[in-house]
N, C-alpha and C positions, 0 to 999 in steps of 0.2 A: 482140729477145731480150735479156734481162738477168737477173741474179740478185742477191740481196742476202743478207747475213748478218744473222740475227736472234738476238741473244744471249738465252738463257733462264737462269733462276736456280734452277729446281728441280733437286734432286739426282737425282731419279728420273724425269726426263722421258724417255719412251720415244723412241728414235730420235735423240736429241740426241747430238752428238759435238763434238770440238774442231775448230774451223775453221782456215783457213790463218793467221789472226792469233792463234791460241791461245785463242779464246773458246769457251766451252761454249754451243752454239748449234744452230739449224736453218739451212738454206741454201735458201730457196725460190727457184724458177725462175719467171719471168713472161714472157709474150708479150703485147704490147699492139699495138693498132691505132692508128696515129698520128692520122689525121684525125678519128676519132670519139672518141678517148681511151677506147676500150673495152679491157677485159682479156679476152683470148681464152683464155689458159691460166694457171693458177696451180698449181704442183706443189710440195708440201712435201717436203723431203729432209733427211737428216741433215747436220750441220754439216761433216763431212769430205768431202762430195760435191764433185766438180769442178764448175766453173761450167757447163760444157756437158753434164753428165751428163743424159741423157734428152731433150736438145734436139732431136736428129734424130727421135726417136719423136713428140715433140710437134708438130714441123713436118709429119710425115706425116699427122697428123690435122687440123691447122689449115689448111694450104695448100689441100687440096681444098675445104674449106668456104669459104674466102675466094675461090677461083676461081669459085664459083657466083654471086658477087655483084659481082666486079670484073673488068675486062678485063685489068689488069696488076697483079701483086703484086711488091713489092720487099721484100727481107729485109735487115736490117742488124744488126750486133752488133760487140762489141769483139773483141780478139785471142783471147780465151778460146774464141770460137765459130768460129775458123778451123779447121774439121775437114772432112775429106773426106766423112764421112757427111752433114754438114749441107749441103755443096755438092751432093752427089748428090741429096738430097731436093729442093733448089731446082730442079735440072735436071729431075728427074722430074716435078715439078709445073709446069714451064715458068715458073718464077718467076725474077726477077732478084735479084741480091744484091750487097751491098757490105760486105765484112768486113775489119776491121783485121787486118793480118798481123804476126807477130813479125819483127823485122828481123834475120834471120840473115845470115851472111857473104856468100852469093851475091847477095842483094838489095842490100846496101851496095856491093859491088864493081860491080854493074851500074849503080847510081845514080851512082857516082863517075865512071864512064866515059862518061856521057851527054854529048853536045856542049853547049856553052854556050847555043846558040840553042834547045835543047829546053826550057829553063827559062823560065817566065813568072811574073811577079809575082802573088802570090796575096793576095786580101783575103777575110776570113772572111765578109763580107757584100758582095754586089754593089753597085755604086754606085747602080743604079736603085732598090734597096730600102732605102737608108739614109734614115732619118727624121730630119728636123731638129727638135730639141726646144728649146723655149724654156727658157732658164736661169732656174730659180726659186729657187735657193739658192746660198750661197757654196760654192765648191769646197773639199772637205775636204782637209786636209793628209795626205800619204802618210807617216804616221808610221812604218810598218813599215820602209820602205826607208831613211828617215832614221836610225832607230835602228840598223839593221843596218850602215850605213856608219860610224856613229860608233863602234860597238863592234868594227869590223874583221871582221865576218862576211863569208864568201864568198857572193855573190849571183849569180844567173843572170838575164839580161834578154834577152828575145827582141826583136830589132830588125827583121828582115825575114823574109819567107817567099816561097818560090817553089814552083811545082808543075810536074811533068812526068809522063810515063808511058812504059812500055815493055811489050812483049809478054812473056808468061810461059807456058811450056809445062809442064803438070803432069808431074812426074817419075813414073817407075814405082815402085810399091810392091809388097809381097807381095799375094797374091790376096785375102786377107781384109781388107786395109787399102786396096786400090786403089779399090774401088767403081766401077770402069769409067771413071775419070777420066784415066787415063794418056794423055798425048799431046794432051789438050784445051788449046786456047789461050785465055788470059784476058788482060785488061788489068790491069796493076799501076800504080796511081797512087801517086806518091811526093811527099811534101811535104818540102822542104828548109827548115830553120830556121837563121837566123844568130843564134847565142847569144853574148852578150857576158858574159864572166866577170870580175867585179870582186871585190876584197878590200878592204873599207874604202873609202877614197877612191881607191885605186889600180886602174887597169884592167890586168888581167893578160893576157888574150888573147881572141880570138874563135874560135869553132869552128862547124862545120856539123853539124846533127843531122837525121836522116832518119826519117820516119814513112811506113809503107806500108799500102796496102789493095788487095785484089783484088776484081774485079768482072767480071760478064758483061754489063753495060750497054754498048751499042754507042756508038761515037763520034757516030753520027748523032743519038742521043737526048740524050746529055749529053757535054759536054767534060770534061776532067780536073778543072777547078776546080769544076764543078757536081757531079760525083760526090763530090768531097771534102766539099763543103758538105752534100750529102745524107747522106753516111755519118756525119758528126759531128753531124747533127741528132738522132741517137739519144740524145744527152745529155739531151734534154727528157724522156725516159722516167724520169729520176731524180725528176722532180716527181711523177709518178704513184706511183712506189714510196714516196716520202716521204709522200704522202697516204694510201697504204695502211697505212703504219706509224703515223703520228701523227695523221692525220685521221679516217679511218673505223675505225681500230684493227683492221684485218683481220689484222695480223701479231702480235696480242697473244699467241697460243699459250696459251690459258687452261687447257687440260686436260693430263693427263699421258700421253696416247696420241698416237702419230704420226698415225694416220689420223683421229682425232677433231680434232686441230689442223688437218689438211688439210681436213676438212669445214667447220670454222670459217672457214678461209681461203676456201673456195668460197662460203660465205654472204657474206663481204665482197666477193668478186668480183661476185656477183649484185647486191648493193646498189649497187656502183659502176657497173655496167652499166645498172641501172635509172635512175640519175641521168643517165648519158650519153644514154640513149634519150629520157628526158623532155626534156633540153635540145635534142636534135636534132629531136624531133617537135613540141614545143609551146612551149618557152620561147625567149627570145632566145639566139642562138648564143654570145654571150660568156659565158653561164653554164657552157659547157664548160670554161672556164679557171678557174672559181671554185674556191677551196679548199673542202674539205668543210665546215668550220665556217661559212664564209660561206653556202654553199648551204643548210645545215641551218637557220640562223637566218632565211634569206630565204624558204624555201619549205616547211619541215617544221615548225619550231616556230612555228606561227601560231595565235594565239587566234581561236577561232570558236565560234559557237553553232549547234547542230544541232537541228532540229525535224522532227517527222514529222506528215504530214497526207496523207490520200488515198492511203495506201500508198506515199508518196514521202518521201524524206529531203531536207531542205533545209539547206544550209550557209550561214550568214550570217557574212561576214567583216567585220571592222572597217575602216572607210574610212581609218583613220589608218595602216594598214600600208603600208610603202613600196612593196611589190611586189604590192599587191592587184590592180592593173590587169593586170599580167602574168599573174597567176594566173587571172583571169577569162578572158583571151584563151586561155590554155592549156587551160582547161576546155572552151571552145567548139571549139578545134581537135581535142581528143581525142574529143569527141562526134561530130565530123564524119567521123571515120575509121570505115570499115566493118570492124571487127575480127570475125573468125570466132568 
């Protein structure tokens, strides 16, 4: 789950409002499926909407649909989506979740009282998955850091990270806010960062900073470090959002009506999903990661000659096209499917 602020410039845009950063905008909400890069929900909202507004209702529709096709569903989102209504929907659909939490006082106090042997060194990528790349070009100079030191700016440098966990019991809330979660036990994964603070060439001090996330994934399925890597893997969704904005232009908001712009957004969602389905069914799997303009020039903007004979249409592709072989294989694969 994620949301994005889309600035608009028309003075009479219906439903537009000032967002948290003071921009006249819409605030669309998106739910994506990681492995297939599909968009499951796109909801257009006014700019002053909270990030998680309508998220629980969207999950109530998406999770049962996903459960019909997958054995296990996992939901992730940033701290804006840490809400009891969202957790309750995950529990109701028997879905697992990993949500970033705001670091309020009790969490920091608990993290600081953990024994030293509870902390383990954390690497963002496990050693087994690190890829050795051949050095092809000269390493670039880190000019930002050098200029900041020369001008005496204060900079923060993360030097080490550790991970630990502790049990967390949901506190009781009022009846309309509790959602039946009071007393349930969850895992809280905490990441400790050692941050070095410098000013110019002078090292001032070092401090620890904590980041928290809550999950119902069991220890048997994932250890604390794996849950942390899984939760922050949601950042890849930013690439899909960027392509919706600047690639397929689904967030262009071309009309003056809120619902009309939502319909335009839905058309972009369908086009994006058609691209994903075509990549999954017929094209090489790496095309799932193509930017939209790459995919468009490779498989959409293709010169061809169409002829008709014997009540059949024949498409003749030029042999000089780079992906003509993939397109021919894709056509044979699609013809082999017994679509209703």
